N, C-alpha and C positions, 0 to 999 in steps of 0.2 A: 539500410539497416533500420529497423523499427524496434524501438525499446518500449515496453509496456511497464509503466510504473503506476502503481496503485496507491491510493490514499490510504487512510487509516481511521480506525475508531477506537473506543475506549470503554473501559469499565469504570462506572462511577459508583463506588461502593458507599460513599457518604456525600452529604450535601457540599461539603467543603473539602477541596483537595489542594495541597500544595503544588505549585507548578513543577512539572516534570518534563525532562527533555531526553530525547533519543537523537544523538548526533552521529552520522555515519559518513565515513569516507566510502566512496563508490568506485569500483574497479571494473574495467572490461577485461576479463580474464586477469592478467597480472598488471595491467597498466591502469593507474589512477586516472579517472575521468571527471571526477567532480565530488559533490557532497549532497546529502539529503538529511534534513533536520525536521523532526516532529516535536512539537511543543504542546503540552497539555496543560491548560490553566483553568481550573475548576471545570466547567462544562464546554470549554471551547478548545478545539484542537486545530493548530495550524501546521501546515506541511509546506516546506519549501525545498525544491530540488533544482540543481543546475549541473548539467553535464556538457562537456565539450570533447568530442572524439576528433583526434587529428591523425591524418595519415600523411606521412612525408611532410609534416609541418603545415598541412592544409587542413582547415576545419571541414571535416567530412560529415559530422553530425552534431547538431546542437539542440539541446533540450532544456527548457525552463518550465517549471511547474510550481504553482502556488495554489493552496486550497485552505479553506476555512470551513470547519464543521461545527455545528451546534448540536449538542446532545442532551437527552433526558434519559438517564439510566443507560441502558444498551440500545436505545432507539435513536435514530437520527432525526433531528427536528428540522435542520436547515443545512444547506451545502452551497458553497460557492467556490468554483475552481476555474483557473485560467492556465492553459498549457500552450506553450509555443514549441513546435517541433519542426525544426528546419523551416522556419517562417510560416508554418501552417498553424493558425490560432484556433483553439477549441475552448469554448466557454460553456461551463455546466452550471446550472442553477436548480436547486431543489428546495422543496418546503413541505412540511407536514400541514395538511389542510382538510378539514372535514373527514377525518378518519382514513386518509390515504396520503402517501407520500408521492407528490407530483414533481417530476424531474424533467428538464429538457436540456438538449445539448446544442441548441441553435437550429437544428434541422429536424429534430424529432422530439416529441414530448410523450412521456409514459405516465401512467398511473400505477403505482406499486403498492403493496400492503402498508399498513400503518407503521409497523416496526420493521425498518430496514437497517441492515449493518453493511457498512463499508468493510474493508480488509483490515480486521482488528488484530493487527500483528502482536500486540502485547496482551490481548485479552484472550484467555483460554477458551471462552465461548465461541471464538471464531472456529475452533476445531470441530463444533457441533452443527455448523451451518451447511445447508444444502444450496443456498443461493446467497450471492454477495454482490454489492453494487460497486462498479469501478467508477470512482469520481472523476477520473480523467476523461472518460468519454460517455458516461452514463449507461454503459452496458450492464445489465442485470444477468450476471453469469450463473449458470448451473455448475455447482462446485462438488468436488470429491476430495475428501481429506484422508490421508493415509499416514499412519505412524511408521517411520522407517526403522525406528529403534533408538537405543541409547548410545551415545558416543562421546569421545573427547573432542572438543572443539576449541580453537585458540580464540580467546575473548580478550582484548586488550593486551596481547602478548602472553597471556597465561592459559595453559590447558585447563579446560572447564569441562565438568561432567554436564552433559546436555541431552535433551530429548529432541529427536530429529523428525520433522514431519514434512510431508509433501501436499501441496494444494494444486489441483488442476481445474481449470475452468473452461467452459464452452458456452457458445451461444447458437442455438438452434443446430446443435450437433457439430459445429465448427470449433476446433480447438483455439482457445484464446490466451490460456494461461498456463504457466509451468513454473511454480515457485516452491522453494524449499525454505523452511523456517527451523530455527534452533532456539530452544529455551533452556535456561539454567534450572537448577534444582528449586529455585523459589518461583518458577514459572514466569520468569522475566524473559521478554524477548531480547536476544543477544546477537542474532545473525540472520541474514537472508541471502539466498541465491535465486536469481531468475534466469531462465533459459530463453533466449530470444528466438523467433521463428527461424533465424539463420544459423542457430546453433551456438551463438556466443553466450558466455556466462557473465552475468551482471551480479557482482558480489558486493554485499554491504558488510562493512567492518566497523564496529563501534570505536569512535575516537577515544 
């Protein structure tokens, strides 16, 4: 089983921001498998995830991810990410330099446009993007965003009015991503669902 977890970006409306945190419990269908926490402090975003999937009390899948992103407005300035997936380690490093964003994943290096966004779950501008960078593996995905409608969603145990969106991503025509997002009436990100290639549902619930 392979789980694709994407990092995050942010909207910096003012030079100084109070630290903000999005802390999620993560479920594989109905079974809790770990946590994923995003912390924004001024222009620095850190992301930490830890999943452990057990089958008959045996560790069937283990995932650890840590990323640090530096931002200027809605544009990524620098990225460092380390991911261990069943003992396979992937390191991604990126930096804005000479009018381009250069990123490498250990085996491949890419030169991308100067203003690159990762998956900005809490930034409404993500819903206007046609390409997004996956900080887990440095894939620059072609993305399609669709609004699925308005719905009631349980957030911290309470029914909440939300807007529901779907993001699909592909690389050279090969499907790579299938994510659904929910935002409350204040455009705050409150929930996520990712469908794995095997058809499992990865569900994020705010603590």
